[in-house]
VOBA-1610 file (N, C-alpha, C; in pm, whole numbers, padded with zeros to 5 digits, always signed):
BEGIN
Met+17702+21464-03978Met+17627+21488-03854Met+17584+21634-03848Thr+17456+21657-03827Thr+17406+21794-03821Thr+17431+21855-03684Thr+17456+21985-03683Thr+17477+22056-03556Thr+17355+22142-03520Glu+17251+22135-03604Glu+17132+22213-03577Glu+17057+22155-03456Lys+17008+22243-03371Lys+16937+22201-03251Lys+16788+22189-03279Asn+16731+22077-03239Asn+16587+22056-03253Asn+16521+22099-03123Pro+16444+22209-03124Pro+16384+22259-03000Pro+16280+22166-02939Lys+16235+22067-03016Lys+16134+21974-02966Lys+16196+21843-02917Ala+16328+21839-02905Ala+16397+21721-02855Ala+16502+21765-02754Gly+16542+21670-02669Gly+16643+21702-02569Gly+16580+21749-02439Leu+16665+21765-02339Leu+16617+21804-02206Leu+16544+21937-02208Gly+16589+22028-02291Gly+16529+22161-02296Gly+16388+22162-02349Ala+16346+22053-02412Ala+16210+22045-02465Ala+16108+22009-02357Leu+16157+21965-02242Leu+16067+21926-02134Leu+16024+22047-02052Leu+15906+22038-01995Leu+15852+22146-01914Leu+15911+22144-01774Thr+15931+22263-01718Thr+15973+22279-01579Thr+15884+22385-01515Pro+15885+22392-01382Pro+15804+22496-01317Pro+15844+22637-01357Asp+15968+22653-01402Asp+16020+22787-01430Asp+16013+22828-01577Asn+15980+22734-01667Asn+15990+22771-01809Asn+15857+22777-01883Cys+15745+22763-01811Cys+15618+22758-01883Cys+15508+22836-01812Ala+15404+22865-01888Ala+15282+22926-01835Ala+15164+22847-01891Leu+15053+22848-01818Leu+14935+22771-01854Leu+14817+22864-01881Ile+14747+22838-01993Ile+14625+22913-02024Ile+14509+22815-02036Leu+14404+22838-01959Leu+14285+22753-01961Leu+14170+22835-02020Ile+14119+22788-02134Ile+14029+22868-02215Ile+13889+22807-02223Asp+13791+22882-02176Asp+13649+22858-02205Asp+13592+22726-02154His+13630+22687-02035His+13567+22570-01972His+13438+22619-01904Gln+13336+22643-01988Gln+13210+22706-01948Gln+13091+22617-01988Pro+12974+22643-01930Pro+12857+22559-01959Pro+12822+22548-02106Phe+12825+22659-02181Phe+12788+22652-02322Phe+12880+22557-02398Gln+13009+22565-02371Gln+13105+22478-02440Gln+13087+22332-02397Phe+13061+22310-02270Phe+13038+22173-02225Phe+12912+22115-02290Ala+12812+22200-02314Ala+12687+22153-02374Ala+12710+22100-02515Gly+12810+22153-02584Gly+12838+22107-02720Gly+12948+22003-02729Leu+13003+21963-02615Leu+13115+21869-02613Leu+13069+21728-02653Arg+13133+21672-02756Arg+13096+21537-02801Arg+13217+21446-02823Ser+13338+21498-02813Ser+13456+21413-02834Ser+13491+21334-02709His+13453+21384-02593His+13477+21318-02465His+13350+21333-02382Asp+13337+21252-02278Asp+13230+21280-02185Asp+13273+21396-02096Ser+13176+21476-02053Ser+13206+21598-01979Ser+13282+21571-01850Gln+13246+21463-01780Gln+13309+21436-01652Gln+13459+21411-01669Thr+13498+21347-01778Thr+13640+21324-01804Thr+13715+21456-01819Ile+13659+21547-01897Ile+13725+21675-01918Ile+13730+21755-01788Ile+13620+21754-01713Ile+13619+21824-01584Ile+13728+21769-01493Asn+13733+21638-01481Asn+13835+21574-01397Asn+13975+21614-01441Asn+14001+21607-01572Asn+14136+21627-01621Asn+14180+21772-01614Val+14092+21866-01645Val+14133+22005-01643Val+14153+22054-01499Val+14074+22002-01406Val+14095+22039-01267Val+14226+21979-01214Gly+14255+21853-01253Gly+14384+21794-01216Gly+14501+21872-01275Leu+14485+21916-01398Leu+14587+21998-01465Leu+14609+22129-01389Ala+14500+22196-01353Ala+14510+22323-01282Ala+14576+22305-01145Lys+14542+22195-01077Lys+14602+22170-00945Lys+14752+22149-00957Ala+14796+22079-01062Ala+14939+22059-01082Ala+15009+22192-01104Ala+14947+22280-01183Ala+15005+22412-01206Ala+15017+22489-01075Lys+14916+22476-00991Lys+14919+22548-00863Lys+15027+22492-00770Val+15042+22361-00768Val+15145+22299-00684Val+15283+22357-00714Phe+15310+22377-00844Phe+15443+22421-00885Phe+15450+22570-00916Ala+15346+22644-00878Ala+15341+22789-00897Ala+15365+22831-01041Val+15310+22752-01134Val+15317+22788-01276Val+15215+22900-01301Pro+15257+23011-01362Pro+15160+23117-01393Pro+15044+23061-01473Thr+14922+23087-01428Thr+14803+23029-01491Thr+14699+23137-01516Leu+14649+23141-01639Leu+14545+23235-01676Leu+14415+23161-01701Leu+14310+23203-01633Leu+14176+23155-01659Leu+14106+23256-01749Thr+14045+23208-01857Thr+13978+23301-01946Thr+13849+23241-02001Thr+13748+23327-02016Thr+13618+23287-02067Thr+13585+23372-02189Val+13484+23329-02264Val+13437+23408-02377Val+13290+23445-02354Ile+13263+23574-02356Ile+13128+23629-02334Ile+13059+23555-02219Glu+13114+23572-02103Glu+13064+23503-01983Glu+12914+23523-01961Ser+12863+23641-01996Ser+12721+23670-01973Ser+12630+23581-02056Lys+12681+23527-02165Lys+12602+23439-02251Lys+12643+23292-02234Gly+12773+23268-02222Gly+12823+23130-02217Gly+12831+23070-02079Gly+12814+23155-01977Gly+12815+23105-01840Gly+12948+23124-01769Leu+12944+23111-01639Leu+13064+23126-01557Leu+13161+23011-01580Leu+13285+23037-01552Leu+13387+22933-01557Leu+13346+22816-01467Leu+13378+22694-01509Leu+13354+22575-01429Leu+13393+22598-01283Lys+13299+22576-01191Lys+13323+22607-01051Lys+13441+22529-00994Gln+13451+22400-01029Gln+13562+22320-00977Gln+13697+22377-01018Leu+13702+22439-01136Leu+13825+22501-01185Leu+13849+22634-01115Gln+13743+22712-01101Gln+13755+22839-01030Gln+13801+22818-00887Asp+13756+22709-00826Asp+13792+22681-00686Asp+13942+22656-00668Val+14011+22616-00774Val+14156+22596-00765Val+14227+22731-00751Phe+14171+22831-00817Phe+14227+22966-00812Phe+14116+23063-00769Pro+14072+23054-00644Pro+13954+23130-00601Pro+13970+23281-00609Asp+14092+23330-00604Asp+14114+23474-00603Asp+14134+23534-00742Gln+14135+23448-00844Gln+14158+23500-00979Gln+14025+23523-01051Gln+14005+23643-01100Gln+13888+23674-01182Gln+13919+23635-01325Pro+13846+23540-01384Pro+13876+23500-01522Pro+13869+23619-01617Leu+13961+23621-01711Leu+13964+23726-01812Leu+13855+23695-01914Asp+13757+23782-01924Asp+13645+23760-02015Asp+13673+23829-02148Arg+13652+23755-02258Arg+13688+23804-02391Arg+13565+23811-02481Thr+13583+23885-02592Thr+13490+23874-02705Thr+13556+23799-02819Trp+13688+23802-02825Trp+13763+23731-02929Trp+13744+23580-02914Ile+13708+23513-03022Ile+13704+23367-03022Ile+13844+23312-03008Asn+13937+23372-03081Asn+14078+23336-03073Asn+14141+23416-02961Ala+14170+23349-02849Ala+14224+23419-02733Ala+14355+23491-02763Trp+14431+23441-02859Trp+14561+23502-02889Trp+14546+23636-02962Glu+14426+23669-03004Glu+14402+23800-03064Glu+14354+23902-02961Asp+14339+23859-02837Asp+14299+23950-02730Asp+14425+24010-02667Lys+14438+24142-02672Lys+14557+24209-02621Lys+14583+24178-02474Asn+14477+24160-02397Asn+14495+24132-02254Asn+14562+23996-02231Val+14529+23900-02316Val+14593+23769-02307Val+14740+23780-02343Ile+14768+23849-02455Ile+14907+23866-02499Ile+14989+23939-02393Asp+14933+24045-02336Asp+15005+24120-02232Asp+15034+24031-02112Trp+14939+23945-02076Trp+14961+23854-01962Trp+15075+23758-01993Val+15075+23702-02114Val+15180+23608-02152Val+15316+23676-02149Lys+15324+23795-02206Lys+15452+23867-02208Lys+15500+23898-02067Lys+15408+23930-01979Lys+15445+23961-01840Lys+15504+23841-01769Thr+15459+23720-01805Thr+15515+23600-01741Thr+15660+23578-01781Gly+15697+23624-01900Gly+15832+23602-01951Gly+15860+23461-01998Lys+15754+23379-02010Lys+15771+23239-02049Lys+15757+23222-02200Asn+15839+23132-02255Asn+15830+23104-02399Asn+15757+22973-02427Lys+15743+22888-02326Lys+15667+22764-02341Lys+15526+22789-02286Ile+15428+22777-02375Ile+15290+22806-02338Ile+15209+22677-02347Val+15146+22640-02237Val+15063+22520-02230Val+14916+22565-02233Ile+14837+22503-02320Ile+14698+22546-02338Ile+14603+22427-02332Ala+14490+22447-02265Ala+14377+22354-02273Ala+14253+22439-02297Ala+14161+22388-02378Ala+14045+22471-02414Ala+13928+22387-02463Leu+13812+22446-02457Leu+13692+22400-02525Leu+13653+22510-02625Trp+13636+22480-02750Trp+13649+22352-02814Trp+13783+22339-02884Ser+13829+22214-02906Ser+13962+22191-02961Ser+13981+22253-03099Glu+13881+22239-03185Glu+13896+22280-03324Glu+13890+22430-03342Ile+13848+22502-03237Ile+13832+22647-03249Ile+13916+22719-03143Cys+13871+22711-03019Cys+13933+22791-02914Cys+14067+22737-02865Leu+14099+22614-02901Leu+14232+22559-02875Leu+14322+22578-02995Ala+14275+22539-03112Ala+14359+22542-03232Ala+14400+22682-03272Met+14307+22776-03268Met+14340+22911-03314Met+14456+22974-03237Pro+14448+22985-03103Pro+14560+23046-03032Pro+14687+22963-03038Ala+14674+22831-03037Ala+14793+22746-03042Ala+14870+22766-03173Ile+14798+22768-03284Ile+14862+22785-03414Ile+14923+22924-03427Gln+14850+23026-03382Gln+14904+23162-03393Gln+15026+23179-03304Ala+15018+23133-03180Ala+15131+23148-03089Ala+15255+23075-03140Ala+15234+22956-03195Ala+15347+22881-03251Ala+15410+22957-03366Gly+15327+23022-03447Gly+15378+23100-03559Gly+15451+23225-03517Glu+15429+23269-03394Glu+15496+23388-03342Glu+15619+23355-03258Gly+15660+23228-03262Gly+15785+23191-03198Gly+15774+23127-03061Tyr+15653+23110-03010Tyr+15637+23042-02881Tyr+15640+22891-02900Glu+15686+22821-02798Glu+15680+22675-02797Glu+15547+22638-02730Val+15456+22583-02807Val+15320+22563-02759Val+15294+22415-02735Tyr+15234+22386-02620Tyr+15196+22250-02581Tyr+15045+22252-02556Val+14972+22160-02617Val+14827+22154-02594Val+14793+22027-02516Val+14708+22042-02416Val+14671+21931-02329Val+14545+21869-02388Thr+14564+21760-02461Thr+14456+21706-02543Thr+14342+21646-02462Asp+14372+21590-02344Asp+14266+21527-02266Asp+14204+21619-02161Ala+14245+21747-02163Ala+14176+21851-02085Ala+14107+21948-02179Ser+14099+21907-02306Ser+14033+21983-02411Ser+13937+21889-02483Gly+13845+21945-02559Gly+13753+21859-02632Gly+13679+21936-02740Gly+13626+21862-02837Gly+13559+21925-02949Gly+13413+21888-02960Val+13348+21943-03063Val+13205+21917-03083Val+13181+21780-03145Ser+13289+21714-03188Ser+13281+21575-03236Ser+13419+21514-03218Leu+13425+21381-03222Leu+13554+21315-03213Leu+13640+21353-03333Glu+13579+21358-03451Glu+13653+21396-03570Glu+13706+21539-03558Gly+13621+21629-03506Gly+13664+21768-03490Gly+13786+21779-03399His+13782+21705-03288His+13895+21706-03193His+14021+21649-03258Glu+14007+21534-03322Glu+14124+21468-03380Glu+14185+21550-03495Met+14098+21609-03579Met+14150+21692-03688Met+14221+21816-03633Ala+14169+21870-03524Ala+14232+21985-03462Ala+14372+21951-03412Ile+14386+21835-03348Ile+14517+21794-03298Ile+14614+21774-03414Gln+14568+21709-03521Gln+14654+21689-03639Gln+14696+21823-03698Arg+14601+21914-03709Arg+14633+22046-03766Arg+14737+22118-03682Met+14722+22112-03550Met+14817+22180-03462Met+14955+22116-03469Ile+14960+21984-03475Ile+15090+21916-03488Ile+15161+21961-03615Gln+15085+21975-03725Gln+15145+22021-03850Gln+15201+22162-03836Ala+15145+22239-03743Ala+15192+22376-03720Ala+15307+22381-03618Gly+15347+22264-03569Gly+15460+22260-03476Gly+15422+22257-03329Val+15294+22242-03301Val+15247+22237-03162Val+15268+22096-03106Val+15300+22088-02978Val+15329+21959-02913Val+15209+21914-02830Pro+15152+21797-02857Pro+15041+21747-02775Pro+15092+21674-02651Ile+15028+21700-02537Ile+15058+21628-02414Ile+14924+21595-02345Thr+14930+21521-02236Thr+14812+21493-02156Thr+14832+21548-02015Trp+14725+21553-01938Trp+14731+21628-01812Trp+14828+21568-01711Met+14841+21435-01706Met+14935+21375-01611Met+15079+21394-01653Val+15103+21408-01782Val+15238+21439-01829Val+15284+21573-01774Phe+15193+21669-01772Phe+15228+21804-01725Phe+15285+21800-01584Gly+15211+21742-01490Gly+15259+21736-01353Gly+15385+21653-01337Ser+15396+21546-01415Ser+15513+21458-01406Ser+15639+21527-01453Glu+15628+21603-01562Glu+15747+21676-01610Glu+15788+21785-01512Leu+15690+21848-01448Leu+15725+21952-01351Leu+15790+21892-01227Gln+15742+21776-01182Gln+15800+21709-01066Gln+15939+21655-01099Arg+15948+21575-01203Arg+16071+21520-01261Arg+16151+21430-01169Asp+16162+21464-01043Asp+16246+21387-00951Asp+16171+21374-00818Trp+16145+21248-00774Trp+16073+21228-00649Trp+16153+21274-00528Ala+16283+21299-00547Ala+16363+21353-00437Ala+16328+21498-00407Arg+16255+21563-00497Arg+16207+21699-00472Arg+16082+21688-00385Thr+16104+21664-00257Thr+15995+21621-00169Thr+15896+21731-00133Asp+15932+21858-00149Asp+15841+21966-00110Asp+15708+21960-00186Ser+15713+21922-00313Ser+15592+21922-00394Ser+15520+21787-00397Val+15584+21683-00342Val+15527+21549-00354Val+15390+21534-00287Pro+15370+21581-00162Pro+15239+21558-00099Pro+15122+21617-00178Glu+15136+21740-00225Glu+15026+21802-00298Glu+15005+21737-00435Leu+15115+21703-00503Leu+15101+21636-00632Leu+15038+21499-00613Ala+15081+21428-00509Ala+15024+21295-00482Ala+14875+21306-00452Gln+14836+21407-00378Gln+14694+21424-00348Gln+14614+21451-00475Ser+14672+21527-00567Ser+14606+21553-00695Ser+14589+21423-00773Leu+14689+21336-00769Leu+14679+21207-00837Leu+14572+21120-00773Ile+14564+21123-00641Ile+14461+21048-00571Ile+14322+21097-00612Asp+14308+21227-00624Asp+14178+21286-00653Asp+14136+21269-00799His+14234+21261-00892His+14198+21274-01033His+14253+21166-01126Ser+14334+21074-01076Ser+14398+20980-01170Ser+14345+20838-01163Gly+14227+20819-01106Gly+14164+20688-01110Gly+14246+20578-01046Asn+14280+20474-01124Asn+14350+20358-01069Asn+14487+20393-01014Val+14553+20491-01074Val+14683+20534-01020Val+14663+20588-00879Gly+14558+20664-00858Gly+14530+20719-00726Gly+14497+20613-00624Thr+14415+20514-00663Thr+14380+20408-00567Thr+14502+20323-00534Ser+14589+20302-00631Ser+14712+20225-00605Ser+14804+20302-00511Leu+14810+20433-00529Leu+14893+20516-00441Leu+14842+20511-00298Leu+14712+20520-00282Leu+14655+20509-00147Leu+14685+20373-00085Trp+14678+20269-00164Trp+14709+20134-00117Trp+14853+20126-00067Glu+14946+20185-00143Glu+15086+20185-00101Glu+15102+20258+00032Trp+15035+20371+00046Trp+15044+20445+00172Trp+14990+20362+00288Gln+14881+20290+00263Gln+14824+20206+00369Gln+14921+20096+00410Leu+14989+20038+00311Leu+15088+19936+00342Leu+15203+19993+00423Leu+15249+20112+00387Leu+15357+20177+00461Leu+15314+20209+00603Ala+15190+20253+00617Ala+15141+20294+00749Ala+15130+20176+00845Thr+15107+20057+00790Thr+15088+19940+00876Thr+15213+19853+00887Ala+15318+19888+00813Ala+15441+19808+00818Ala+15512+19831+00951Pro+15572+19727+01007Pro+15644+19743+01134Pro+15758+19844+01122Asp+15765+19935+01218Asp+15872+20034+01224Asp+15883+20117+01097Ala+15772+20132+01025Ala+15778+20211+00901Ala+15720+20350+00927Thr+15787+20447+00874Thr+15738+20585+00879Thr+15694+20624+00739Pro+15564+20640+00718Pro+15516+20674+00584Pro+15577+20806+00534Lys+15623+20801+00415Lys+15680+20920+00353Lys+15619+20939+00215Val+15600+21065+00178Val+15548+21094+00044Val+15635+21201-00021
//
């Protein structure tokens, strides 16, 4: 029996509000124009849902763009989640080579870094692979990221997995942070995010609330 600890297994491998930081990279018009692995509306929906979950649990979140003057402003729906944050504008294609990004990560004190980006094969893969090589535990949100082709996106995910990066999806992020429905302080905001961004899950949740609201002597709780 081995006594070596696998950092990608066990309770410690799961995300919590206190052990991670989120970086959202280059969700800008130029990148959306080249997006072909997903439809744009799906990525917009998912990255905004991801950002809202981070805000609910006060996860440190960095918004960053590349050459904003040429590639366009950050997606408005995403900016609206963090209206007071000025996105960090870079010239580096690889965000992990920008000293300002590294300084921000170090300031958070977090070792688990969650990343979503456009495009997957470039602006997601480069920082994820480098950060993993420097000892960070990196999680990439595959359905809040996208590439210039389906093959480009899929090859990027495979390449990152080979480098030790962990793929997750946007609803996994919020679910791991919530972890226990008895933590009622965060439930209303998280539930509203699910209603707004999770399709059938959201409509089913609304239906349950309606049933609770009309049940005799029932006090709706979330």
